[in-house]
C-alpha positions as a Python dict, from the first residue, in 0.01 Angstrom:
ca = {
    (1, 'X'): (0, 0, 0),
    (2, 'X'): (-289, -110, 222),
    (3, 'X'): (-274, -439, 404),
    (4, 'X'): (-526, -686, 253),
    (5, 'X'): (-583, -841, 597),
    (6, 'X'): (-640, -546, 835),
    (7, 'X'): (-667, -258, 584),
    (8, 'X'): (-390, -63, 758),
    (9, 'X'): (-192, 192, 556),
    (10, 'X'): (147, 111, 705),
    (11, 'X'): (330, -170, 523),
    (12, 'X'): (698, -216, 453),
    (13, 'X'): (879, -391, 169),
    (14, 'X'): (1082, -689, 291),
    (15, 'X'): (1214, -814, -45),
    (16, 'X'): (1199, -710, -413),
    (17, 'X'): (1282, -928, -713),
    (18, 'X'): (1267, -872, -1086),
    (19, 'X'): (1094, -1150, -1285),
    (20, 'X'): (1297, -1364, -1524),
    (21, 'X'): (1144, -1181, -1820),
    (22, 'X'): (1244, -849, -1664),
    (23, 'X'): (900, -695, -1708),
    (24, 'X'): (762, -734, -1355),
    (25, 'X'): (874, -674, -998),
    (26, 'X'): (762, -900, -715),
    (27, 'X'): (758, -736, -372),
    (28, 'X'): (719, -919, -40),
    (29, 'X'): (553, -688, 211),
    (30, 'X'): (481, -694, 584),
    (31, 'X'): (202, -508, 756),
    (32, 'X'): (336, -300, 1047),
    (33, 'X'): (1, -322, 1228),
    (34, 'X'): (-97, -692, 1211),
    (35, 'X'): (249, -827, 1115),
    (36, 'X'): (106, -1044, 832),
    (37, 'X'): (296, -1081, 504),
    (38, 'X'): (172, -1058, 147),
    (39, 'X'): (305, -1029, -207),
    (40, 'X'): (244, -754, -463),
    (41, 'X'): (345, -735, -828),
    (42, 'X'): (440, -424, -1019),
    (43, 'X'): (412, -407, -1398),
    (44, 'X'): (424, -128, -1651),
    (45, 'X'): (86, -32, -1791),
    (46, 'X'): (111, 23, -2164),
    (47, 'X'): (-191, 154, -2344),
    (48, 'X'): (-242, 100, -2711),
    (49, 'X'): (-400, 389, -2898),
    (50, 'X'): (-771, 399, -2972),
    (51, 'X'): (-862, 317, -3330),
    (52, 'X'): (-1047, 588, -3522),
    (53, 'X'): (-1272, 432, -3786),
    (54, 'X'): (-1356, 588, -4123),
    (55, 'X'): (-1692, 709, -3987),
    (56, 'X'): (-1524, 882, -3690),
    (57, 'X'): (-1622, 620, -3430),
    (58, 'X'): (-1354, 517, -3185),
    (59, 'X'): (-1285, 175, -3037),
    (60, 'X'): (-1015, 8, -2832),
    (61, 'X'): (-740, -165, -3027),
    (62, 'X'): (-829, -533, -3050),
    (63, 'X'): (-550, -782, -3119),
    (64, 'X'): (-811, -1048, -3206),
    (65, 'X'): (-941, -833, -3493),
    (66, 'X'): (-585, -793, -3617),
    (67, 'X'): (-538, -1171, -3606),
    (68, 'X'): (-867, -1222, -3791),
    (69, 'X'): (-747, -995, -4072),
    (70, 'X'): (-422, -1186, -4102),
    (71, 'X'): (-592, -1526, -4090),
    (72, 'X'): (-847, -1436, -4358),
    (73, 'X'): (-574, -1316, -4591),
    (74, 'X'): (-351, -1615, -4512),
    (75, 'X'): (-627, -1879, -4535),
    (76, 'X'): (-475, -2201, -4676),
    (77, 'X'): (-138, -2032, -4732),
    (78, 'X'): (191, -2194, -4621),
    (79, 'X'): (288, -1933, -4359),
    (80, 'X'): (393, -2060, -4014),
    (81, 'X'): (196, -1932, -3715),
    (82, 'X'): (510, -1795, -3551),
    (83, 'X'): (567, -1565, -3851),
    (84, 'X'): (213, -1431, -3815),
    (85, 'X'): (265, -1380, -3441),
    (86, 'X'): (592, -1197, -3507),
    (87, 'X'): (423, -972, -3766),
    (88, 'X'): (144, -890, -3522),
    (89, 'X'): (398, -819, -3248),
    (90, 'X'): (581, -578, -3481),
    (91, 'X'): (256, -392, -3547),
    (92, 'X'): (173, -371, -3174),
    (93, 'X'): (528, -254, -3095),
    (94, 'X'): (503, 12, -3366),
    (95, 'X'): (171, 132, -3223),
    (96, 'X'): (319, 150, -2873),
    (97, 'X'): (631, 330, -2994),
    (98, 'X'): (427, 595, -3176),
    (99, 'X'): (310, 722, -2837),
    (100, 'X'): (-19, 854, -2976),
    (101, 'X'): (-358, 827, -2811),
    (102, 'X'): (-549, 768, -3135),
    (103, 'X'): (-464, 617, -3471),
    (104, 'X'): (-673, 595, -3788),
    (105, 'X'): (-780, 242, -3881),
    (106, 'X'): (-636, 316, -4225),
    (107, 'X'): (-287, 339, -4077),
    (108, 'X'): (-325, -2, -3913),
    (109, 'X'): (-446, -143, -4246),
    (110, 'X'): (-131, -9, -4413),
    (111, 'X'): (83, -175, -4146),
    (112, 'X'): (-96, -507, -4207),
    (113, 'X'): (-38, -473, -4582),
    (114, 'X'): (335, -412, -4526),
    (115, 'X'): (362, -722, -4309),
    (116, 'X'): (160, -938, -4551),
    (117, 'X'): (378, -819, -4838),
    (118, 'X'): (678, -964, -4654),
    (119, 'X'): (498, -1286, -4554),
    (120, 'X'): (306, -1395, -4863),
    (121, 'X'): (227, -1217, -5190),
    (122, 'X'): (-104, -1400, -5242),
    (123, 'X'): (-222, -1301, -4894),
    (124, 'X'): (-112, -945, -4969),
    (125, 'X'): (-329, -940, -5285),
    (126, 'X'): (-625, -1087, -5094),
    (127, 'X'): (-601, -825, -4821),
    (128, 'X'): (-540, -544, -5071),
    (129, 'X'): (-850, -644, -5270),
    (130, 'X'): (-1070, -585, -4967),
    (131, 'X'): (-870, -299, -4813),
    (132, 'X'): (-854, -101, -5138),
    (133, 'X'): (-1203, -209, -5252),
    (134, 'X'): (-1102, -359, -5587),
    (135, 'X'): (-1383, -312, -5837),
    (136, 'X'): (-1269, -518, -6136),
    (137, 'X'): (-995, -738, -6281),
    (138, 'X'): (-784, -435, -6373),
    (139, 'X'): (-741, -353, -6004),
    (140, 'X'): (-610, -706, -5943),
    (141, 'X'): (-385, -679, -6248),
    (142, 'X'): (-235, -352, -6119),
    (143, 'X'): (-173, -504, -5775),
    (144, 'X'): (-5, -808, -5926),
    (145, 'X'): (217, -587, -6143),
    (146, 'X'): (303, -394, -5825),
    (147, 'X'): (433, -703, -5646),
    (148, 'X'): (625, -828, -5950),
    (149, 'X'): (837, -510, -5967),
    (150, 'X'): (1158, -519, -5764),
    (151, 'X'): (1089, -326, -5449),
    (152, 'X'): (1302, -105, -5233),
    (153, 'X'): (1024, 20, -5006),
    (154, 'X'): (689, -92, -4872),
    (155, 'X'): (381, -127, -5093),
    (156, 'X'): (212, 182, -5228),
    (157, 'X'): (-8, 356, -4971),
    (158, 'X'): (-346, 503, -5051),
}
């Protein structure tokens, strides 16, 4: 680690501490050339996969877009914000745990549908109507019948 004061390469670690959350290490360092002290922080760099759109274009995963999808489906529905945050966290954790560099947007849409199914059936139908491109009332009727059946697994995937 280079000294930020004199740009020397020789520094030594005086003290290391793990943060309260356990996800970061704080290191106190001393420059062996100018004898000044400074602090560095070490964190794990986790990269979410790139999202591959239907047309083949790729973009960085955007948590704000995920939130927008949830909020549109849940508009004026009685679902607490912390439940939405927890659902989004589960999706992000799943994406990280997959360990892939790219993921189809369709797969993320399926994850959102699974979470909405657990949170609010009306929001699930709203999202499904856009996600599955419902064309007429029969499509809505089929989706409603789907949520009225007792379920052992997640909603049907397309």
